[in-house]
PDB file as gemmi writes it, atoms N, CA and C in Angstrom:
CRYST1    1.000    1.000    1.000  90.00  90.00  90.00 P 1                      
ATOM      1  N   MET A   1     -10.149 -19.721  -2.193  1.00  0.00           N  
ATOM      2  CA  MET A   1     -10.297 -18.432  -1.634  1.00  0.00           C  
ATOM      3  C   MET A   1     -10.857 -18.759  -0.401  1.00  0.00           C  
ATOM      4  N   LEU A   2     -10.806 -17.773   0.484  1.00  0.00           N  
ATOM      5  CA  LEU A   2     -10.637 -17.246   2.137  1.00  0.00           C  
ATOM      6  C   LEU A   2     -12.753 -17.629   1.488  1.00  0.00           C  
ATOM      7  N   ALA A   3     -12.498 -18.658   2.762  1.00  0.00           N  
ATOM      8  CA  ALA A   3     -14.353 -18.578   2.825  1.00  0.00           C  
ATOM      9  C   ALA A   3     -14.989 -18.962   4.340  1.00  0.00           C  
ATOM     10  N   ASP A   4     -16.233 -18.559   4.069  1.00  0.00           N  
ATOM     11  CA  ASP A   4     -16.975 -18.775   5.391  1.00  0.00           C  
ATOM     12  C   ASP A   4     -17.104 -19.813   5.931  1.00  0.00           C  
ATOM     13  N   ILE A   5     -16.019 -21.080   5.880  1.00  0.00           N  
ATOM     14  CA  ILE A   5     -16.312 -22.782   6.191  1.00  0.00           C  
ATOM     15  C   ILE A   5     -15.731 -23.273   7.947  1.00  0.00           C  
ATOM     16  N   LYS A   6     -16.207 -23.880   7.986  1.00  0.00           N  
ATOM     17  CA  LYS A   6     -15.930 -24.405   9.645  1.00  0.00           C  
ATOM     18  C   LYS A   6     -14.175 -25.185   9.324  1.00  0.00           C  
ATOM     19  N   GLU A   7     -14.148 -25.797   8.013  1.00  0.00           N  
ATOM     20  CA  GLU A   7     -13.665 -27.118   7.596  1.00  0.00           C  
ATOM     21  C   GLU A   7     -12.283 -27.251   7.139  1.00  0.00           C  
ATOM     22  N   ASN A   8     -11.175 -27.799   7.838  1.00  0.00           N  
ATOM     23  CA  ASN A   8      -9.836 -27.376   7.014  1.00  0.00           C  
ATOM     24  C   ASN A   8      -9.551 -29.106   6.231  1.00  0.00           C  
ATOM     25  N   ILE A   9     -10.485 -29.127   5.309  1.00  0.00           N  
ATOM     26  CA  ILE A   9     -10.464 -29.273   4.259  1.00  0.00           C  
ATOM     27  C   ILE A   9     -10.508 -28.748   2.693  1.00  0.00           C  
ATOM     28  N   LEU A  10      -9.695 -29.007   2.243  1.00  0.00           N  
ATOM     29  CA  LEU A  10      -9.655 -27.793   0.573  1.00  0.00           C  
ATOM     30  C   LEU A  10     -10.113 -28.671  -0.231  1.00  0.00           C  
ATOM     31  N   THR A  11     -11.351 -28.330  -0.400  1.00  0.00           N  
ATOM     32  CA  THR A  11     -12.307 -28.798  -1.469  1.00  0.00           C  
ATOM     33  C   THR A  11     -12.648 -27.407  -3.092  1.00  0.00           C  
ATOM     34  N   VAL A  12     -11.955 -28.279  -3.832  1.00  0.00           N  
ATOM     35  CA  VAL A  12     -12.167 -27.380  -5.198  1.00  0.00           C  
ATOM     36  C   VAL A  12     -13.408 -28.091  -5.846  1.00  0.00           C  
ATOM     37  N   ASP A  13     -13.657 -26.771  -6.598  1.00  0.00           N  
ATOM     38  CA  ASP A  13     -14.933 -27.196  -7.440  1.00  0.00           C  
ATOM     39  C   ASP A  13     -14.699 -27.648  -9.163  1.00  0.00           C  
ATOM     40  N   THR A  14     -16.061 -26.826  -9.874  1.00  0.00           N  
ATOM     41  CA  THR A  14     -15.811 -27.162 -11.237  1.00  0.00           C  
ATOM     42  C   THR A  14     -14.486 -26.265 -11.680  1.00  0.00           C  
ATOM     43  N   ASN A  15     -15.022 -25.339 -11.201  1.00  0.00           N  
ATOM     44  CA  ASN A  15     -13.659 -24.371 -11.785  1.00  0.00           C  
ATOM     45  C   ASN A  15     -12.102 -24.318 -11.587  1.00  0.00           C  
ATOM     46  N   GLY A  16     -12.482 -24.725 -10.611  1.00  0.00           N  
ATOM     47  CA  GLY A  16     -10.805 -25.333  -9.906  1.00  0.00           C  
ATOM     48  C   GLY A  16     -10.146 -24.838  -8.996  1.00  0.00           C  
ATOM     49  N   ILE A  17     -11.276 -23.639  -8.584  1.00  0.00           N  
ATOM     50  CA  ILE A  17     -11.317 -22.965  -7.152  1.00  0.00           C  
ATOM     51  C   ILE A  17     -11.708 -23.809  -5.861  1.00  0.00           C  
ATOM     52  N   GLY A  18     -10.934 -23.702  -4.957  1.00  0.00           N  
ATOM     53  CA  GLY A  18     -10.649 -24.285  -3.815  1.00  0.00           C  
ATOM     54  C   GLY A  18     -11.461 -23.509  -2.383  1.00  0.00           C  
ATOM     55  N   TYR A  19     -12.303 -23.677  -1.757  1.00  0.00           N  
ATOM     56  CA  TYR A  19     -12.468 -22.982  -0.512  1.00  0.00           C  
ATOM     57  C   TYR A  19     -11.608 -23.492   0.736  1.00  0.00           C  
ATOM     58  N   ILE A  20     -11.259 -21.989   1.381  1.00  0.00           N  
ATOM     59  CA  ILE A  20     -10.527 -22.850   2.602  1.00  0.00           C  
ATOM     60  C   ILE A  20     -10.920 -21.730   3.593  1.00  0.00           C  
ATOM     61  N   ASN A  21     -10.560 -22.187   4.723  1.00  0.00           N  
ATOM     62  CA  ASN A  21     -10.874 -21.312   5.925  1.00  0.00           C  
ATOM     63  C   ASN A  21     -10.039 -20.672   6.298  1.00  0.00           C  
ATOM     64  N   GLN A  22     -10.423 -19.463   7.513  1.00  0.00           N  
ATOM     65  CA  GLN A  22      -9.546 -18.487   7.811  1.00  0.00           C  
ATOM     66  C   GLN A  22      -7.858 -18.955   8.129  1.00  0.00           C  
ATOM     67  N   TRP A  23      -8.297 -19.860   9.404  1.00  0.00           N  
ATOM     68  CA  TRP A  23      -7.134 -20.462   9.772  1.00  0.00           C  
ATOM     69  C   TRP A  23      -6.055 -20.999   8.693  1.00  0.00           C  
ATOM     70  N   ILE A  24      -6.010 -21.520   7.429  1.00  0.00           N  
ATOM     71  CA  ILE A  24      -5.673 -22.616   6.892  1.00  0.00           C  
ATOM     72  C   ILE A  24      -5.566 -21.419   5.864  1.00  0.00           C  
ATOM     73  N   PHE A  25      -6.059 -20.318   5.655  1.00  0.00           N  
ATOM     74  CA  PHE A  25      -5.646 -18.877   5.050  1.00  0.00           C  
ATOM     75  C   PHE A  25      -4.221 -18.267   5.615  1.00  0.00           C  
ATOM     76  N   ASP A  26      -4.477 -17.809   6.951  1.00  0.00           N  
ATOM     77  CA  ASP A  26      -3.076 -17.426   7.559  1.00  0.00           C  
ATOM     78  C   ASP A  26      -2.377 -18.375   7.876  1.00  0.00           C  
ATOM     79  N   LYS A  27      -2.216 -19.326   7.911  1.00  0.00           N  
ATOM     80  CA  LYS A  27      -1.329 -20.166   8.183  1.00  0.00           C  
ATOM     81  C   LYS A  27      -0.567 -21.466   7.534  1.00  0.00           C  
ATOM     82  N   THR A  28      -1.155 -20.967   6.097  1.00  0.00           N  
ATOM     83  CA  THR A  28      -0.505 -21.980   5.358  1.00  0.00           C  
ATOM     84  C   THR A  28       1.019 -21.536   4.703  1.00  0.00           C  
ATOM     85  N   TYR A  29       1.830 -22.275   4.591  1.00  0.00           N  
ATOM     86  CA  TYR A  29       3.098 -21.737   3.817  1.00  0.00           C  
ATOM     87  C   TYR A  29       3.926 -22.509   3.300  1.00  0.00           C  
ATOM     88  N   THR A  30       3.741 -23.941   3.468  1.00  0.00           N  
ATOM     89  CA  THR A  30       4.129 -24.828   2.914  1.00  0.00           C  
ATOM     90  C   THR A  30       3.524 -25.698   1.188  1.00  0.00           C  
ATOM     91  N   ARG A  31       4.183 -26.391   0.366  1.00  0.00           N  
ATOM     92  CA  ARG A  31       3.743 -26.299  -0.552  1.00  0.00           C  
ATOM     93  C   ARG A  31       2.759 -27.830  -0.421  1.00  0.00           C  
ATOM     94  N   PRO A  32       2.017 -27.533  -0.947  1.00  0.00           N  
ATOM     95  CA  PRO A  32       1.023 -29.188  -0.484  1.00  0.00           C  
ATOM     96  C   PRO A  32       1.247 -29.522  -1.263  1.00  0.00           C  
ATOM     97  N   ILE A  33       0.938 -30.457  -1.585  1.00  0.00           N  
ATOM     98  CA  ILE A  33       0.401 -32.332  -1.875  1.00  0.00           C  
ATOM     99  C   ILE A  33      -0.380 -32.306  -2.149  1.00  0.00           C  
ATOM    100  N   VAL A  34      -0.806 -32.824  -3.420  1.00  0.00           N  
ATOM    101  CA  VAL A  34      -1.561 -32.400  -4.013  1.00  0.00           C  
ATOM    102  C   VAL A  34      -1.587 -33.840  -5.372  1.00  0.00           C  
ATOM    103  N   ILE A  35      -2.758 -34.731  -5.390  1.00  0.00           N  
ATOM    104  CA  ILE A  35      -3.335 -35.603  -5.450  1.00  0.00           C  
ATOM    105  C   ILE A  35      -4.802 -35.565  -6.618  1.00  0.00           C  
ATOM    106  N   ASP A  36      -4.338 -35.805  -7.909  1.00  0.00           N  
ATOM    107  CA  ASP A  36      -6.220 -35.939  -8.392  1.00  0.00           C  
ATOM    108  C   ASP A  36      -6.777 -37.009  -8.193  1.00  0.00           C  
ATOM    109  N   GLY A  37      -7.898 -36.904  -9.026  1.00  0.00           N  
ATOM    110  CA  GLY A  37      -9.021 -37.920  -8.648  1.00  0.00           C  
ATOM    111  C   GLY A  37      -8.503 -39.392  -8.799  1.00  0.00           C  
ATOM    112  N   ASN A  38      -7.361 -39.949  -8.978  1.00  0.00           N  
ATOM    113  CA  ASN A  38      -7.460 -40.689  -9.605  1.00  0.00           C  
ATOM    114  C   ASN A  38      -5.833 -41.537  -8.882  1.00  0.00           C  
ATOM    115  N   GLY A  39      -5.395 -40.665  -7.889  1.00  0.00           N  
ATOM    116  CA  GLY A  39      -4.590 -41.148  -7.159  1.00  0.00           C  
ATOM    117  C   GLY A  39      -3.203 -40.616  -7.054  1.00  0.00           C  
ATOM    118  N   ASN A  40      -3.522 -39.596  -8.336  1.00  0.00           N  
ATOM    119  CA  ASN A  40      -2.007 -39.920  -8.943  1.00  0.00           C  
ATOM    120  C   ASN A  40      -1.210 -37.959  -8.282  1.00  0.00           C  
ATOM    121  N   ASN A  41      -0.106 -38.643  -8.136  1.00  0.00           N  
ATOM    122  CA  ASN A  41       0.444 -36.839  -7.490  1.00  0.00           C  
ATOM    123  C   ASN A  41       1.215 -36.220  -8.834  1.00  0.00           C  
ATOM    124  N   LEU A  42       0.141 -34.817  -8.858  1.00  0.00           N  
ATOM    125  CA  LEU A  42       0.714 -33.421  -9.405  1.00  0.00           C  
ATOM    126  C   LEU A  42       1.631 -32.984  -9.225  1.00  0.00           C  
ATOM    127  N   ASP A  43       2.582 -33.482  -8.237  1.00  0.00           N  
ATOM    128  CA  ASP A  43       3.840 -32.407  -7.571  1.00  0.00           C  
ATOM    129  C   ASP A  43       4.789 -32.281  -8.621  1.00  0.00           C  
ATOM    130  N   SER A  44       5.103 -32.931  -9.898  1.00  0.00           N  
ATOM    131  CA  SER A  44       5.737 -32.110 -10.943  1.00  0.00           C  
ATOM    132  C   SER A  44       4.864 -31.177 -11.931  1.00  0.00           C  
ATOM    133  N   LEU A  45       3.749 -31.255 -11.721  1.00  0.00           N  
ATOM    134  CA  LEU A  45       3.469 -30.493 -12.651  1.00  0.00           C  
ATOM    135  C   LEU A  45       2.638 -28.779 -11.725  1.00  0.00           C  
ATOM    136  N   LEU A  46       3.197 -28.797 -10.562  1.00  0.00           N  
ATOM    137  CA  LEU A  46       2.778 -27.931  -9.457  1.00  0.00           C  
ATOM    138  C   LEU A  46       4.105 -26.479  -9.826  1.00  0.00           C  
ATOM    139  N   VAL A  47       3.159 -25.298 -10.028  1.00  0.00           N  
ATOM    140  CA  VAL A  47       4.340 -24.264 -10.315  1.00  0.00           C  
ATOM    141  C   VAL A  47       4.307 -23.368  -9.386  1.00  0.00           C  
ATOM    142  N   ASP A  48       5.237 -22.974  -8.408  1.00  0.00           N  
ATOM    143  CA  ASP A  48       5.285 -21.972  -7.524  1.00  0.00           C  
ATOM    144  C   ASP A  48       5.497 -20.535  -8.336  1.00  0.00           C  
ATOM    145  N   PHE A  49       4.217 -19.716  -7.157  1.00  0.00           N  
ATOM    146  CA  PHE A  49       4.066 -18.174  -7.534  1.00  0.00           C  
ATOM    147  C   PHE A  49       4.905 -17.590  -8.331  1.00  0.00           C  
ATOM    148  N   THR A  50       6.745 -17.268  -7.156  1.00  0.00           N  
ATOM    149  CA  THR A  50       7.353 -16.300  -7.185  1.00  0.00           C  
ATOM    150  C   THR A  50       8.757 -17.157  -7.541  1.00  0.00           C  
ATOM    151  N   PRO A  51       9.967 -17.173  -7.680  1.00  0.00           N  
ATOM    152  CA  PRO A  51      11.166 -17.910  -7.040  1.00  0.00           C  
ATOM    153  C   PRO A  51      11.065 -17.995  -5.543  1.00  0.00           C  
ATOM    154  N   THR A  52      11.027 -17.356  -4.794  1.00  0.00           N  
ATOM    155  CA  THR A  52      11.063 -17.179  -3.156  1.00  0.00           C  
ATOM    156  C   THR A  52       9.177 -17.510  -2.848  1.00  0.00           C  
ATOM    157  N   ALA A  53       8.989 -17.854  -3.063  1.00  0.00           N  
ATOM    158  CA  ALA A  53       7.504 -17.806  -2.464  1.00  0.00           C  
ATOM    159  C   ALA A  53       6.289 -18.562  -3.360  1.00  0.00           C  
ATOM    160  N   PHE A  54       5.502 -19.780  -2.487  1.00  0.00           N  
ATOM    161  CA  PHE A  54       4.735 -20.976  -3.639  1.00  0.00           C  
ATOM    162  C   PHE A  54       3.681 -19.940  -3.582  1.00  0.00           C  
ATOM    163  N   TRP A  55       3.485 -19.313  -2.664  1.00  0.00           N  
ATOM    164  CA  TRP A  55       1.680 -18.918  -2.673  1.00  0.00           C  
ATOM    165  C   TRP A  55       1.614 -17.390  -3.079  1.00  0.00           C  
ATOM    166  N   GLY A  56       0.659 -17.010  -4.102  1.00  0.00           N  
ATOM    167  CA  GLY A  56       0.155 -16.254  -4.159  1.00  0.00           C  
ATOM    168  C   GLY A  56      -1.060 -16.112  -3.526  1.00  0.00           C  
ATOM    169  N   VAL A  57      -0.405 -13.948  -3.294  1.00  0.00           N  
ATOM    170  CA  VAL A  57      -2.064 -14.137  -2.518  1.00  0.00           C  
ATOM    171  C   VAL A  57      -2.316 -12.865  -2.550  1.00  0.00           C  
ATOM    172  N   GLY A  58      -3.471 -13.060  -3.135  1.00  0.00           N  
ATOM    173  CA  GLY A  58      -4.321 -11.878  -3.651  1.00  0.00           C  
ATOM    174  C   GLY A  58      -5.857 -11.286  -3.201  1.00  0.00           C  
ATOM    175  N   LYS A  59      -6.382 -10.438  -3.566  1.00  0.00           N  
ATOM    176  CA  LYS A  59      -7.277 -10.039  -3.191  1.00  0.00           C  
ATOM    177  C   LYS A  59      -8.585  -9.526  -4.780  1.00  0.00           C  
ATOM    178  N   SER A  60      -9.269  -9.686  -4.746  1.00  0.00           N  
ATOM    179  CA  SER A  60     -10.169  -9.017  -6.044  1.00  0.00           C  
ATOM    180  C   SER A  60     -11.138  -8.144  -5.518  1.00  0.00           C  
ATOM    181  N   CYS A  61     -11.704  -7.384  -6.258  1.00  0.00           N  
ATOM    182  CA  CYS A  61     -13.105  -6.733  -6.085  1.00  0.00           C  
ATOM    183  C   CYS A  61     -13.871  -6.215  -7.280  1.00  0.00           C  
ATOM    184  N   CYS A  62     -15.065  -6.808  -6.907  1.00  0.00           N  
ATOM    185  CA  CYS A  62     -15.878  -6.123  -5.983  1.00  0.00           C  
ATOM    186  C   CYS A  62     -16.468  -7.656  -6.543  1.00  0.00           C  
ATOM    187  N   ILE A  63     -17.264  -8.043  -4.848  1.00  0.00           N  
ATOM    188  CA  ILE A  63     -18.241  -9.183  -5.142  1.00  0.00           C  
ATOM    189  C   ILE A  63     -18.935  -8.270  -4.016  1.00  0.00           C  
ATOM    190  N   ASP A  64     -20.522  -7.263  -4.930  1.00  0.00           N  
ATOM    191  CA  ASP A  64     -21.528  -7.299  -3.251  1.00  0.00           C  
ATOM    192  C   ASP A  64     -20.792  -5.703  -3.344  1.00  0.00           C  
ATOM    193  N   LYS A  65     -19.450  -4.857  -3.967  1.00  0.00           N  
ATOM    194  CA  LYS A  65     -19.426  -4.026  -3.586  1.00  0.00           C  
ATOM    195  C   LYS A  65     -18.243  -4.443  -2.212  1.00  0.00           C  
ATOM    196  N   GLU A  66     -18.058  -5.267  -1.767  1.00  0.00           N  
ATOM    197  CA  GLU A  66     -17.101  -6.162  -0.918  1.00  0.00           C  
ATOM    198  C   GLU A  66     -15.541  -7.201  -1.745  1.00  0.00           C  
ATOM    199  N   GLN A  67     -14.525  -7.140  -1.136  1.00  0.00           N  
ATOM    200  CA  GLN A  67     -13.478  -7.641  -1.923  1.00  0.00           C  
ATOM    201  C   GLN A  67     -13.249  -9.388  -1.754  1.00  0.00           C  
ATOM    202  N   VAL A  68     -12.484 -10.165  -1.851  1.00  0.00           N  
ATOM    203  CA  VAL A  68     -12.405 -11.170  -1.541  1.00  0.00           C  
ATOM    204  C   VAL A  68     -10.822 -11.491  -1.657  1.00  0.00           C  
ATOM    205  N   TYR A  69     -10.346 -12.293  -0.919  1.00  0.00           N  
ATOM    206  CA  TYR A  69      -9.414 -12.734  -0.706  1.00  0.00           C  
ATOM    207  C   TYR A  69      -9.007 -14.126  -1.372  1.00  0.00           C  
ATOM    208  N   SER A  70      -7.565 -14.837  -2.049  1.00  0.00           N  
ATOM    209  CA  SER A  70      -7.116 -15.433  -2.146  1.00  0.00           C  
ATOM    210  C   SER A  70      -6.165 -16.036  -2.163  1.00  0.00           C  
ATOM    211  N   ILE A  71      -5.095 -17.284  -1.819  1.00  0.00           N  
ATOM    212  CA  ILE A  71      -4.461 -17.623  -2.011  1.00  0.00           C  
ATOM    213  C   ILE A  71      -3.836 -18.835  -3.482  1.00  0.00           C  
ATOM    214  N   SER A  72      -2.537 -18.964  -4.133  1.00  0.00           N  
ATOM    215  CA  SER A  72      -3.208 -19.615  -5.307  1.00  0.00           C  
ATOM    216  C   SER A  72      -1.756 -20.105  -5.592  1.00  0.00           C  
ATOM    217  N   PHE A  73      -1.640 -21.140  -6.553  1.00  0.00           N  
ATOM    218  CA  PHE A  73      -0.581 -21.664  -7.464  1.00  0.00           C  
ATOM    219  C   PHE A  73      -1.442 -22.296  -8.410  1.00  0.00           C  
ATOM    220  N   LYS A  74      -0.095 -23.205  -9.124  1.00  0.00           N  
ATOM    221  CA  LYS A  74      -1.043 -23.090 -10.582  1.00  0.00           C  
ATOM    222  C   LYS A  74      -0.353 -24.601 -11.220  1.00  0.00           C  
ATOM    223  N   ILE A  75      -0.958 -25.582 -10.990  1.00  0.00           N  
ATOM    224  CA  ILE A  75      -1.394 -26.753 -12.107  1.00  0.00           C  
ATOM    225  C   ILE A  75      -1.145 -26.933 -13.069  1.00  0.00           C  
ATOM    226  N   LYS A  76      -0.215 -27.218 -13.611  1.00  0.00           N  
ATOM    227  CA  LYS A  76       0.271 -27.126 -15.369  1.00  0.00           C  
ATOM    228  C   LYS A  76      -1.083 -28.395 -15.972  1.00  0.00           C  
ATOM    229  N   ARG A  77      -1.365 -28.457 -16.839  1.00  0.00           N  
ATOM    230  CA  ARG A  77      -2.001 -29.393 -17.498  1.00  0.00           C  
ATOM    231  C   ARG A  77      -0.919 -31.003 -18.370  1.00  0.00           C  
ATOM    232  N   ASN A  78       0.245 -30.317 -18.410  1.00  0.00           N  
ATOM    233  CA  ASN A  78       1.580 -31.235 -18.942  1.00  0.00           C  
ATOM    234  C   ASN A  78       2.889 -29.950 -19.316  1.00  0.00           C  
ATOM    235  N   LYS A  79       3.800 -30.855 -19.480  1.00  0.00           N  
ATOM    236  CA  LYS A  79       4.821 -29.806 -19.153  1.00  0.00           C  
ATOM    237  C   LYS A  79       5.363 -28.975 -19.713  1.00  0.00           C  
ATOM    238  N   THR A  80       4.735 -28.249 -20.826  1.00  0.00           N  
ATOM    239  CA  THR A  80       4.967 -27.289 -22.071  1.00  0.00           C  
ATOM    240  C   THR A  80       3.530 -26.531 -21.682  1.00  0.00           C  
ATOM    241  N   GLU A  81       3.307 -26.244 -20.791  1.00  0.00           N  
ATOM    242  CA  GLU A  81       1.990 -25.321 -21.031  1.00  0.00           C  
ATOM    243  C   GLU A  81       2.481 -24.097 -20.740  1.00  0.00           C  
ATOM    244  N   GLU A  82       1.784 -23.311 -21.229  1.00  0.00           N  
ATOM    245  CA  GLU A  82       2.358 -21.200 -20.381  1.00  0.00           C  
ATOM    246  C   GLU A  82       1.852 -21.678 -19.177  1.00  0.00           C  
ATOM    247  N   ILE A  83       2.831 -20.828 -18.137  1.00  0.00           N  
ATOM    248  CA  ILE A  83       2.495 -21.233 -16.960  1.00  0.00           C  
ATOM    249  C   ILE A  83       1.942 -20.348 -16.052  1.00  0.00           C  
ATOM    250  N   PHE A  84       1.720 -18.627 -16.258  1.00  0.00           N  
ATOM    251  CA  PHE A  84       0.841 -17.787 -15.800  1.00  0.00           C  
ATOM    252  C   PHE A  84      -0.192 -17.081 -16.503  1.00  0.00           C  
ATOM    253  N   LYS A  85      -1.447 -17.477 -16.275  1.00  0.00           N  
ATOM    254  CA  LYS A  85      -2.693 -16.774 -17.040  1.00  0.00           C  
ATOM    255  C   LYS A  85      -3.517 -16.491 -15.584  1.00  0.00           C  
ATOM    256  N   TYR A  86      -4.104 -15.081 -16.316  1.00  0.00           N  
ATOM    257  CA  TYR A  86      -4.833 -14.253 -14.682  1.00  0.00           C  
ATOM    258  C   TYR A  86      -6.549 -14.323 -15.576  1.00  0.00           C  
ATOM    259  N   ARG A  87      -7.140 -14.668 -14.677  1.00  0.00           N  
ATOM    260  CA  ARG A  87      -8.443 -14.326 -15.199  1.00  0.00           C  
ATOM    261  C   ARG A  87      -8.976 -14.206 -13.274  1.00  0.00           C  
ATOM    262  N   SER A  88     -10.785 -13.785 -13.832  1.00  0.00           N  
ATOM    263  CA  SER A  88     -11.056 -12.687 -12.855  1.00  0.00           C  
ATOM    264  C   SER A  88     -11.972 -14.055 -12.106  1.00  0.00           C  
ATOM    265  N   LEU A  89     -11.792 -13.762 -10.730  1.00  0.00           N  
ATOM    266  CA  LEU A  89     -12.883 -14.412  -9.826  1.00  0.00           C  
ATOM    267  C   LEU A  89     -14.106 -14.581  -9.492  1.00  0.00           C  
ATOM    268  N   THR A  90     -14.067 -13.224  -9.158  1.00  0.00           N  
ATOM    269  CA  THR A  90     -15.363 -12.509  -8.683  1.00  0.00           C  
ATOM    270  C   THR A  90     -16.333 -13.816  -9.985  1.00  0.00           C  
ATOM    271  N   ASP A  91     -16.455 -13.743 -11.085  1.00  0.00           N  
ATOM    272  CA  ASP A  91     -17.979 -14.301 -11.556  1.00  0.00           C  
ATOM    273  C   ASP A  91     -17.751 -16.040 -11.312  1.00  0.00           C  
ATOM    274  N   LEU A  92     -16.649 -16.044 -10.554  1.00  0.00           N  
ATOM    275  CA  LEU A  92     -16.508 -17.992 -10.573  1.00  0.00           C  
ATOM    276  C   LEU A  92     -16.588 -18.620  -9.271  1.00  0.00           C  
ATOM    277  N   VAL A  93     -16.589 -17.397  -8.307  1.00  0.00           N  
ATOM    278  CA  VAL A  93     -16.560 -18.252  -6.753  1.00  0.00           C  
ATOM    279  C   VAL A  93     -17.946 -18.219  -6.398  1.00  0.00           C  
ATOM    280  N   ASP A  94     -18.360 -19.359  -5.438  1.00  0.00           N  
ATOM    281  CA  ASP A  94     -19.447 -19.491  -5.140  1.00  0.00           C  
ATOM    282  C   ASP A  94     -19.794 -18.477  -4.093  1.00  0.00           C  
ATOM    283  N   ARG A  95     -20.415 -17.699  -4.315  1.00  0.00           N  
ATOM    284  CA  ARG A  95     -20.962 -16.584  -3.496  1.00  0.00           C  
ATOM    285  C   ARG A  95     -21.651 -16.772  -2.203  1.00  0.00           C  
ATOM    286  N   ARG A  96     -22.274 -17.873  -1.858  1.00  0.00           N  
ATOM    287  CA  ARG A  96     -22.578 -18.234  -0.264  1.00  0.00           C  
ATOM    288  C   ARG A  96     -21.767 -18.481   0.205  1.00  0.00           C  
ATOM    289  N   ILE A  97     -20.601 -19.197  -0.155  1.00  0.00           N  
ATOM    290  CA  ILE A  97     -19.571 -19.595   0.966  1.00  0.00           C  
ATOM    291  C   ILE A  97     -18.145 -18.807   1.096  1.00  0.00           C  
ATOM    292  N   THR A  98     -17.846 -17.791  -0.032  1.00  0.00           N  
ATOM    293  CA  THR A  98     -17.025 -16.902  -0.226  1.00  0.00           C  
ATOM    294  C   THR A  98     -16.942 -16.166   1.364  1.00  0.00           C  
ATOM    295  N   LYS A  99     -15.812 -15.433   1.672  1.00  0.00           N  
ATOM    296  CA  LYS A  99     -15.738 -14.704   2.447  1.00  0.00           C  
ATOM    297  C   LYS A  99     -15.689 -13.618   2.358  1.00  0.00           C  
ATOM    298  N   LYS A 100     -16.560 -12.863   2.338  1.00  0.00           N  
ATOM    299  CA  LYS A 100     -16.605 -10.677   1.750  1.00  0.00           C  
ATOM    300  C   LYS A 100     -16.253 -10.193   3.197  1.00  0.00           C  
ATOM    301  N   MET A 101     -15.348  -8.850   2.628  1.00  0.00           N  
ATOM    302  CA  MET A 101     -15.077  -8.035   3.612  1.00  0.00           C  
ATOM    303  C   MET A 101     -15.220  -6.814   2.622  1.00  0.00           C  
ATOM    304  N   LYS A 102     -15.089  -5.526   3.907  1.00  0.00           N  
ATOM    305  CA  LYS A 102     -15.428  -4.419   2.993  1.00  0.00           C  
ATOM    306  C   LYS A 102     -13.657  -3.987   2.478  1.00  0.00           C  
ATOM    307  N   PRO A 103     -13.673  -3.089   1.605  1.00  0.00           N  
ATOM    308  CA  PRO A 103     -13.038  -2.998   0.816  1.00  0.00           C  
ATOM    309  C   PRO A 103     -12.106  -2.281   1.681  1.00  0.00           C  
ATOM    310  N   ASP A 104     -10.741  -1.896   2.137  1.00  0.00           N  
ATOM    311  CA  ASP A 104      -9.502  -1.061   2.846  1.00  0.00           C  
ATOM    312  C   ASP A 104      -9.414   0.729   2.025  1.00  0.00           C  
ATOM    313  N   ARG A 105      -8.404   1.512   1.989  1.00  0.00           N  
ATOM    314  CA  ARG A 105      -8.355   1.967   1.741  1.00  0.00           C  
ATOM    315  C   ARG A 105      -7.958   1.958   0.365  1.00  0.00           C  
ATOM    316  N   TYR A 106      -7.152   1.097  -0.092  1.00  0.00           N  
ATOM    317  CA  TYR A 106      -6.810   0.984  -1.144  1.00  0.00           C  
ATOM    318  C   TYR A 106      -7.172   0.648  -2.565  1.00  0.00           C  
ATOM    319  N   THR A 107      -8.127   0.308  -2.103  1.00  0.00           N  
ATOM    320  CA  THR A 107      -8.871  -0.504  -3.178  1.00  0.00           C  
ATOM    321  C   THR A 107      -9.801   0.402  -3.917  1.00  0.00           C  
ATOM    322  N   ILE A 108      -9.882   0.648  -4.642  1.00  0.00           N  
ATOM    323  CA  ILE A 108     -10.554   1.087  -5.775  1.00  0.00           C  
ATOM    324  C   ILE A 108     -11.990   0.345  -6.071  1.00  0.00           C  
ATOM    325  N   ILE A 109     -13.280   0.970  -6.920  1.00  0.00           N  
ATOM    326  CA  ILE A 109     -13.993   0.435  -6.839  1.00  0.00           C  
ATOM    327  C   ILE A 109     -14.868   0.798  -8.353  1.00  0.00           C  
ATOM    328  N   GLN A 110     -14.433   0.180  -9.165  1.00  0.00           N  
ATOM    329  CA  GLN A 110     -14.788   0.849 -10.390  1.00  0.00           C  
ATOM    330  C   GLN A 110     -16.747   0.496 -10.725  1.00  0.00           C  
ATOM    331  N   THR A 111     -17.226   1.726 -10.342  1.00  0.00           N  
ATOM    332  CA  THR A 111     -18.858   1.966 -10.561  1.00  0.00           C  
ATOM    333  C   THR A 111     -19.101   2.352 -11.726  1.00  0.00           C  
ATOM    334  N   GLU A 112     -18.193   3.081 -12.684  1.00  0.00           N  
ATOM    335  CA  GLU A 112     -18.903   3.400 -14.373  1.00  0.00           C  
ATOM    336  C   GLU A 112     -18.080   2.438 -15.001  1.00  0.00           C  
ATOM    337  N   THR A 113     -18.945   2.167 -15.780  1.00  0.00           N  
ATOM    338  CA  THR A 113     -18.192   1.629 -17.351  1.00  0.00           C  
ATOM    339  C   THR A 113     -17.789   2.463 -18.489  1.00  0.00           C  
ATOM    340  N   THR A 114     -16.471   2.216 -19.620  1.00  0.00           N  
ATOM    341  CA  THR A 114     -16.076   3.140 -20.481  1.00  0.00           C  
ATOM    342  C   THR A 114     -16.009   2.245 -21.392  1.00  0.00           C  
ATOM    343  N   ALA A 115     -16.683   3.162 -23.126  1.00  0.00           N  
ATOM    344  CA  ALA A 115     -16.404   2.173 -24.222  1.00  0.00           C  
ATOM    345  C   ALA A 115     -15.004   3.257 -24.708  1.00  0.00           C  
ATOM    346  N   GLU A 116     -14.151   2.471 -26.078  1.00  0.00           N  
ATOM    347  CA  GLU A 116     -13.633   3.046 -26.668  1.00  0.00           C  
ATOM    348  C   GLU A 116     -14.032   3.058 -28.352  1.00  0.00           C  
ATOM    349  N   ASN A 117     -13.931   4.073 -28.746  1.00  0.00           N  
ATOM    350  CA  ASN A 117     -14.454   4.373 -29.824  1.00  0.00           C  
ATOM    351  C   ASN A 117     -13.587   3.779 -30.885  1.00  0.00           C  
TER     352      ASN A 117                                                      
END                                                                             
């Protein structure tokens, strides 16, 4: 997640969400070296977002009527795990440090809920 922080160190929380500053968000293009807490290299479990790009760039709406930006990739738990699953980040992020921006003209903000009978 794009965060309002100064450090250039990716820190990951218990939800698997990491927080990076604007410079890293704008300048990161290469595949990262990912090592778990036990020192194991997880390279064989990293999954590219698409065949032509490692990182997926996204935005989610809304936290306090503002959007948040992220770059992402997947780390499989094992060789046979399903590759891509979607989950909303807006309920999982640390709202204190996540950088929020006013929605652009292409963002639709849902203000009402509907229920099907």
